[in-house]
C-alpha positions in Angstrom: -47.3 43.8 28.5 -47.2 46.0 31.5 -47.6 49.7 32.2 -45.3 52.0 30.2 -42.7 53.9 32.3 -40.5 55.4 29.7 -40.7 56.5 26.1 -38.3 58.1 23.6 -38.6 59.2 20.0 -35.6 59.6 17.6 -37.7 61.5 15.1 -41.4 61.8 14.2 -41.7 58.1 13.2 -39.2 56.0 15.2 -39.8 55.5 18.9 -39.2 53.1 21.8 -41.2 52.4 25.0 -40.3 50.5 28.1 -42.2 49.4 31.2 -43.4 46.9 33.7 -43.1 43.1 33.1 -39.9 43.6 31.0 -41.9 45.5 28.3 -39.9 46.7 25.3 -41.9 48.2 22.4 -40.9 49.9 19.1 -42.8 52.0 16.6 -41.9 53.0 13.0 -45.0 55.1 12.3 -45.1 57.7 15.0 -46.9 55.5 17.6 -49.9 54.4 15.5 -48.8 50.8 16.0 -46.2 49.2 18.3 -44.3 46.0 18.0 -43.0 44.0 21.0 -39.3 43.1 21.3 -38.0 40.2 23.4 -36.3 41.4 26.6 -33.2 39.5 27.8 -34.3 40.2 31.5 -37.3 39.7 33.7 -37.4 43.2 35.3 -39.4 46.4 35.3 -37.8 48.8 32.8 -38.0 52.5 33.8 -36.3 54.6 31.1 -35.1 54.5 27.5 -33.0 56.9 25.4 -31.5 57.0 21.9 -27.8 57.8 21.6 -27.7 57.6 17.8 -29.9 56.6 14.9 -29.9 52.9 15.7 -28.4 52.7 19.2 -30.5 53.1 22.3 -30.2 52.2 26.0 -32.9 51.1 28.6 -32.5 51.0 32.3 -34.6 49.3 35.0 -34.9 47.6 38.4 -32.0 45.6 39.9 -29.4 47.7 38.0 -30.5 46.4 34.6 -29.0 48.3 31.6 -29.9 47.1 28.1 -28.6 48.2 24.7 -29.9 47.9 21.2 -27.8 48.6 18.1 -30.5 48.0 15.5 -33.3 50.4 16.5 -34.9 48.2 19.1 -35.2 44.9 17.2 -32.8 43.1 19.5 -31.6 44.0 23.0 -28.6 42.9 25.0 -28.0 43.2 28.7 -24.8 45.2 29.3 -24.9 45.5 33.1 -22.9 42.7 34.8 -24.3 42.6 38.3 -27.3 43.4 40.3 -27.4 46.7 42.0 -29.8 49.5 42.8 -32.8 50.4 40.7 -32.0 52.6 37.7 -34.6 55.2 37.0 -32.9 58.1 35.2 -31.1 57.6 31.9 -29.4 59.9 29.4 -27.2 58.9 26.5 -24.8 60.5 24.0 -22.7 59.1 21.2 -19.9 58.3 23.8 -21.5 58.0 27.2 -24.5 56.7 29.1 -25.5 58.4 32.4 -27.6 56.5 34.9 -29.2 57.6 38.1 -31.3 56.1 40.8 -31.7 55.7 44.5 -29.0 58.0 45.7 -26.3 57.2 43.1 -25.5 58.3 39.6 -23.0 56.5 37.3 -21.4 57.1 33.9 
């Protein structure tokens, strides 16, 4: 597990954290304990954001964008090709906004 670069809480109990060395963590007790999830990539992850109760997105180096649809238990890579590092991330029920190194995408 590497250094944490991004954290998001859906409510007082449920949260996600991402970081170096493809770190993906989830908590169901407000951060008292954290459980590791398996990452489908080998990249530094920089940001994470919930878009609904169970759906969240994470972004990272080499254009990596991941999605979970079950609160962080399982993650799927949804970006198709390598591109610039993704640092900023925001998500709504319909859109995900990504930013990093001079570009932003939706």
